[in-house]
N, C-alpha and C positions, 0 to 999 in steps of 0.2 A: 190839739197840737199847739205848743208854745209860739209866741210871736217870733223867737229867733228861728225856730224850724220852719214857720210859715215863710219867713223872709228867704231862707235858703231855698225853699221850694220855688218861690217867685223868681229868684235869681237864675235858678236852673232853667225854669221855663222860658225866661226872657233871653237867655244866652243860647238855648238849643232849639228854640221854636222854628226857625226857618229851616234848619237841617232836618228836624223831625218831620215837618210839614212836607218837605220834598221827598223824604222817605216814604211817608204815607202816600203821597201822590203816586209814587212809582209802584207801591204795593197794590194800589186799586186800579191801576191801568191808566192812570192820567186824569181821572175825574177829580177836579179840585174840590168840589163840594163834598163828595164821599171821603176824600182825604181829610178834609177839616173836620168832619164828623168823626172819622177814625181817630184822629189825633186827640180831639177833645175827650172822646170816651177812654182813651188810654191814659190821658193825663189825670182824669178823675180817678181811675184806679190806682195811679201812682200817688195821688194825694193821700189816699187811705193807707198806702203801704209805705208812705215817706219815712215814717220813724224806723222801719226796718231796712229800707233800702237807700235812703238818702245818703248815708255816709259811704256806702259801698259802691254800687253801680247803678244808679238811677236810670241812665240811658239805656243800658242793656235790658233793664226791667221794661221800660217803655216799649223798646224795640220788640221784645218777645210778646207783650201784650198786643201790639199793633199787628204782628204777624198772625197771631192766633185769631184776632178779630177779623182781619182781612180774609183769612181762610174761611172762617164762618160766613162772612158776608158774600164771598165768592160763590157759595153754594146756593144762594137765592137765585130763583129764575127770573124774577121780575123786580124792578126797582121802582116801578110807578113812573111818575113824570121825571123826565131828564132835563135838569136845568141846563141852560146854554150860557155862554159868556155874553153874546150878543142876541138881540132879536133878529129873527130871519130877515126882516124887512130892511135892516140897517146893513148897508154894504160896508165891508171892512176896507178902509182906505188907509194907504201909508206904506212905508217901507217896512218889510219884514226881514230882520236879519237872518243870515244863513244859520246862525246858532239856534235861534228860536225854531226855525223850520226843522232843523236836524233833531232838536229835542223833542218836538212834536211828533216827528216821524218815529223816533225811538219809543216814545210813550204809546204810541198807537200799536207798534209792533209788540211791546211789552203786554198790552191788553189782550193780545191774541194767544198768549201762553196760558197754560194751565195755572191755577193759583200756586201750587207748590213749585212749579218751574219758575214762575215769576218771583216768588219770594226767595228761592235759592239764587237766582241770577243777581237780584238786587242786593242781597246781603253779601254775596261772595264778591261781586265785581264792582258794585257801586259803593257799598259800605266797606269793602275791603277786609271783610272778616275771614278768619281762617276756617277751614272746612269743619273742624270740631265745633266751633261756635255756631256755625250755620245748622249743623246736624242737631246741636242742643236746642237751638231756637225752634226748629222744626219738629222736634221730638222724634227723631229717627236716628238710625245708625249713620255713621259717616259715609259709608258706601252709598247708601240711598241718597243722602244729600248731595253727594258728588254726581250721581246719576242724574238727579233732577236738575242740577246746574248745567251738566253736559248736554242733556237733552234740550234744555231751555236755550242754551247758546246755539245749538245747531238749529233749532227752530227759528231763533231770532235771525240767523244768517239767510235761512231759506226765505223768510218773510221779507227781509230787507233787500234780498237779491231780486225777488219777484217784483218789488216796487220799482227798482232801478231799471230793470229790463223793459224795453218798449214793447207795448202791446201790438201784435200784427193782425 
């Protein structure tokens, strides 16, 4: 790849990194470490395809790669060690804003969906993609993508309602 093309790739990554990382985090159910791995793997594949897709739709390409890789990784039963943000001995002290708490609650609820439902909900409602693009990314008919999204939203409502209701 020429120097100019490599520069274009670097500019794309720098401009879209945080958005793509947040998408990856939602796709893997909130695990930051898995999201970083997913994004890195997807960007490596984009690097090799940059000459074909760099001018057209690199973000759509990365999104499709991430969705497919997240679906494959979601089928694994065991991930080995689970990294955590803080050591268990260290108590988290400080103010936690309501936005952060709400986002964490939503990420935990998303993690409870099936991988296809999670992908459909994230692409349709977070990325605001039309149903046709969601279906193309998932590799299924529009009706199936619509069904995954509807079931995912219904399940999210159920999960979030269960969390809100007091336990008796």
